[in-house]
Every structure is written in structure tokens, then in C-alpha cells.
N, C-alpha and C positions, 0 to 999 in steps of 0.2 A: 737717164733718158726720159724719165717721166715728164720733165719740164718741156722737152721738145714735143712729146705726144700731146700734152695739154695745150701748148701753144698752137699746134697743128689743128687740134679740134676747134679752137676758136677761129682760126683762119677759114676753116671750111663750114663754119656755122652759117646756115642760110642757103647753102648749095644743096640741091637734091642729091641724095645718096644713090645715084645710079651706078651701074657697073663702071662706067667711064670715069666718074668722079672718084669712086673708091680706088680704082687703079692709079689715077693721078695722085691721090693722097698717099697711097703706098709708095709710089715712086719718089714723091717729095720727102717722105719720112726717111727713105733710104739715103737720099742725097744729103739731107740735114745730118743724119747720124754719121755718115761717112766723113763729112766735113768736120763734125765735132771731134771724132776720134783722131782725125788728122791733126787738128789743132792741139789736142791734148798730147799727142806724140811729139809735137814740136816744142812742148814745154809750157804751153799756155795753161792758166788756171781754169777751173771749171766755169767760173763766172765769165772770164774773158772769152772762152771758147763759145759759151752759150750766147753771149752778146754778139759775137761775130757771125754766128750761124743765123741768128734772127735778123741781123742787118742785111745779110746776103740773100736769105731765102724768105724773109718775113713778109714780103709784099706779093700777094697773090696776083694782083693786076700785072706786075712786071713779069711774072712767070707764066701768064695765061697762054701765050703762044707756044712756049716750050712744052707746057703740060697739055695743050690742046683743049683748054677750058674757056676760050675767049667768049663763046656764045653763052655758056652757062653763067659765067661771071656777069656778062652784060645783062642777061635776063634777071639775075638776082638783084643787081643794082637798080634796075627799073622798078622792082617791087619793094625796094627799101624805103621805109618811112623816115624822114628827117625830123627829129624832135627838137623843138625850140626850148628856150628857158621856161617859157610859160607852160609848155607841156611837162617839163621835168618838175616844175612846182606843183602842177595839178596832180601828177602821179604820186608825188611825195605826200601831199595833203590827203589824198584818197587812201594811200597805204597806211598812214597814221590812223585815220578813221577806221579802216578795216581792222587793224591790229587792236585798237581800243575796244571796238564793239565785239570782236571775236573773244578777247580776253574777258570782257564783262559777261558775255554769254556763257563761257566755260565756267566762270565763277558762280553764276546763278545755278548751274547744274549741281555744283558742289554744295552750295548753300541750301538747295531745295528741301532737304529733310529736316532743317532746323526747327521749323514750327511744329512739325509732326513729333519730333523728339520732345519738345517742350510740352506739347499737348498730351503726349503719352505719359509724361511725368505728372501732369495735372490730373489726368484721368485715373491715375493710380490712387488718388485720394478716395476717401470713403464718401462718395457722392451718389446721387440717384443714377440708375442705369441710363435714363434718358439724357441726363447731363453728360455722362461719359460718352454716349454716342455722339452728342453734339460737339464735344471737345475733339473726338477723333475725326469727325467729318470736317471740322474747321482746319485741323492740321493737314489732313489729306488734300483738302482744297488748296491750301497754301502751297503744298508740294507741287500740285499740278500747275498752279499759277507760275511758280518759279521756273518749272520746266518749260512751260509754254512761252514765258518771257525770254528765256535763254534760246529756245528754238527759233522764236520770232526774230530775235536780234541777228542770229546767224543767217537765217533765210534772207532777211532784209539786206544784210551785208553783201550777200552774193548778187544782189540786183544792182549794186552801186557801180557807177562808172566814174572815171576810167579805172580799169582793173589791171593790176600789175601782172596777174596770171595770163591775161590775154597778150600782154606785151612780150612775155617770155616766148610765146609761140610765133611771134611775128619777126620780120626782118626790119631792123631799125638802126639808126646811128644818131649820135648827139651832135648838134652844131656846136660851135666854139663856146657860145654863151651858156648853153645847157651843160656842157662838159665842165665849165668853170663853176657853175652852180652846184653840181654834184660833188666836185672836189672840195668846194668851200664848206659843205655841210657834213661830209663823210667822217672826218676825223672826230669832230665834236659829238656827232650822234653815235659813233661806234664806242666812244668812251662812256657816254651816257648809258648805252645799252649793255655794256659790260657791267656797269654799276648796278643796273636793274637786274641783270642775271645773277650777280653775286647776292643782291638783296633777296631774290627769289629763293636761291639755294639756302641762304641763312634762315629764311622763314620756314622752309621745310624741316630744318634742323631744330628750330625753336618750337615747332609744332609738338615736339615730344614733352615740352615743359608742362603744359596744363595737365595731362594725365599723371605725370610724376607728382606734381603739386597736389592733385586730387588724392592720390594714393597716400600722401603724407598727412593731409589735413582732414580727409573724410573719415575721421575716427572719433567723432564726438559721441557716438552712441545713440544719437537721435537720428532715426532713419530718414526723417524728412530732410534734415540738414545735410546728411551724408549723400543722399540721393541727389539733392540740389547741386552740391559741389560736383558730383560726377557728371550730371547733365551739363552744367556750365563748362566743365572742362572739355567735353565733346564739342560743344558749340564753339569754344575758343579754337580748338583744333581745326574745325571746318573753316572758320573765318581766316585763320592764318594760312591754311593751305590754299584757299580761294584767292587770297591776295597774291601768294607766290605764283600760282598758275597764271593769273592775269598778267603779272609782271613779265614772266618768262615768255608768254605768248606775244605780248606787245614788243618786247625786245627782239625776238626772233623775226617777227614780221617786218619790223623796222629795218633790221639789217638786210633783209632780203631785197629791199629797194636798191641798195647800193650794189649788191651782187648782180642784179639784173641790169642796172644802168651801166655799170662798168663791164658788163658781159664777162663776169668771172665764172659763169657756169659753163661747163662743157656740154656739148650736145648730148641729151639723154636718149639712149637707144635701149629700151627695156628688152631683156631677154625673156625666154619662156619661163625661166625660174623667177625672174623679177615679177612678171605678171601673176604667176601662181601665188607667190608669197604675199604680194600686196593685196591680192584678192582674199586670201585667207585672213590676213590681219584686218582688212576692211570689214569682212563678215563678222569677225570677233567683236569689233567695236560697235557694229550695228546691233548686235544682240546684247551688248553689255547693259545699256539702260533698261530695256525691257526685263532682263534677268534681275537687275538690281531692284526694280519695282516689285516684281513678283515675289522674290525671296523676302524682301523687306515687309511686304504686306502679309505674307504667310507667317513669318516669324516675329514680326513687330520688333525686330532687333535693329532699329534704325541707327542706333548708336554705334553699331558694329559693321553693318552691311555696306556702308559707304567705302569700306576698304577695297571693294571689288574694283574700283577705278584705278587706284595706283597698282593693284595686282595685275590688271589687264595691261597697263602701260609697261610694267616690268616684263610680263610674258611677251609682249610685242617686241620689246628691245632684245630679249633673249633669242627670239626667232630670227630677228634681223642679224644679230651678231653671229649666230650659229650658221646661218645660210650665206652671210656676206651680202645680203640684199639691203640696199639703202632706201630710205624714204625718198620718193621722187622730188619732194620739196626741199630736200637737203643736198641735192646733187647740183 
């Protein structure tokens, strides 16, 4: 019956969830469910029964008088925006740009400690204290520049129009040309995004190779060479992870375009638990970067402290899985 409920959610998307509308939705769910069971009892397959139910009850306009929703449906249709092919193209271009900049911004955060790691290695040489201070200052400055650049990209991204996020909250439909445009590009882009996601996952797996290689080859007995191998293995891990994160963000954002345009999302109605869990996770992520910087500055263990980001991601996933609360962007 989940297919019927999901279809019903899409049918009622855009209508205000007043008591009257909720009652009509409940009545229609009962009618559709009863008809479905009746058809199954007659020997129809599940697909045949579902298709018949949707054909009979799937047009809300035809049922408006029976459900008493004529005025509500008319009002919703007056507020509905019709998107043309040009609109669909503009949203697709903007969404690609959003995903690209968001991915680059996230990658810059991951790469931010690289210069500080290198400079920490250089500062370990037997050099004058003032030169060590200059090396550390240069590395810390580079860290702040990377973080500032990543933050700037994300903030700039949020100012760009048109924004797919705004479209999610509005009532819209595609005209014939816009719908054809979306269908034309969907299959090819979904294949590409699947490949990007596979490449991202592969990069996370391959990120283990540099430390393993360093453990094998950093046995020369020369501290300088062994330390250099260790440092470059950490840099390689950060580069590989940054690429993987950028790819997976771009693929996810790109797929979101088609979910929104084809209205594959059910109406999201956050519960009290949803708001509480999302608030906790949002607070954790807000504190992650400051905590990372403070711990790294105090310990100077830049080669290790970056692990806080995947750990926080893992903790966030565990919280969502254990509570059953999904990320609103994934609904």
C-alpha cells in the first residue's frame, strides 16, 4: 500500500493541509485501498490493480466535487507557476553550478591543513626560532585562506538565482516542452552521476593506499626521508578524499534536479523528533570546524585531527539510522 500512499502524497502536494483537506485525503486513501483489495481479490496482479486504481482515482480535479475540494484545488491552481523549457534549462544550469561550487568549497575545507602540515615538517628542521615562527605563521595563514575561500564559495552559492531549493517550496508544473527537456537529459545524467558516485566511493577506498605505502617504504633509517614520506602520504589522503567528497556532492545535487522537476519528493512534514534530531546534528556540524581548529592548534597534530570530519559524518549517520530521522534534503 506504500505505492498508493506515495502517489496520494504527490496528488495533494500544494494543497494546504487543513482539517478539511486531511479528511478528504484520508477518505480518498480508503477508497483507493478498498478498490485495490477488491481487484486483488478478483485475481488481478499487484501492478494491474495499482494501475487501475490510479486511473480511476488519480485525477484530483475529477474528484474535487465528490471530495468537496473544488475551491481549494482552484486556489492552488491559480498559485501554480508554469515552467517553460527555458526555465527548466536555467534551473539545470544553476543547479550544476551550485553542485560544482559546493563541492569545491567542501574540498577546500578538507585541503585546508595541507600547507600547515608541510610547514610543520619544515619547521622541525634545525633552523633559527624566528624562521620556525615564520614557517608556522605561513602555514596557519594558508589554512585560514583555504577555509575563507571555501566559506566564501558556499556563501556566494547561496546568493545565486534561480535556486532549486526555492522551487521545492513552490507550486509549479512543467509545460510540454519543459517536461520533454527534463526527460531528455534525465537518463544520461543519472548514468553519469552513478559513475561519479562509484568513483567517489572508490577514491575513499584508495585513500588507504598512501598510508599503507608509507608504512612500507618509510624505513630508510633517515629521519628526514621517512618523515617526508609520512607527510606526503597524509597530503595524498587529503587530496584523494577531497576529490571524492567533491564528486559525491556534485552527483547528489545534480540528481536532486530531476527529483524536484519530476516531483518525486513526497511532501515533507517534520515531526517533533525530526526537528529535534536535525537541530542536534546541525549543532554538531556547526561546532566541528571550530573544534577541529582548536584541537589542531593546541596539539599541532594536523596529520591526524582532520579525521574529526569523517567521524562526525559517521556519528550523524548513526544518529539518523538509530532514530529513523532522514535528512530533509534526502526526502
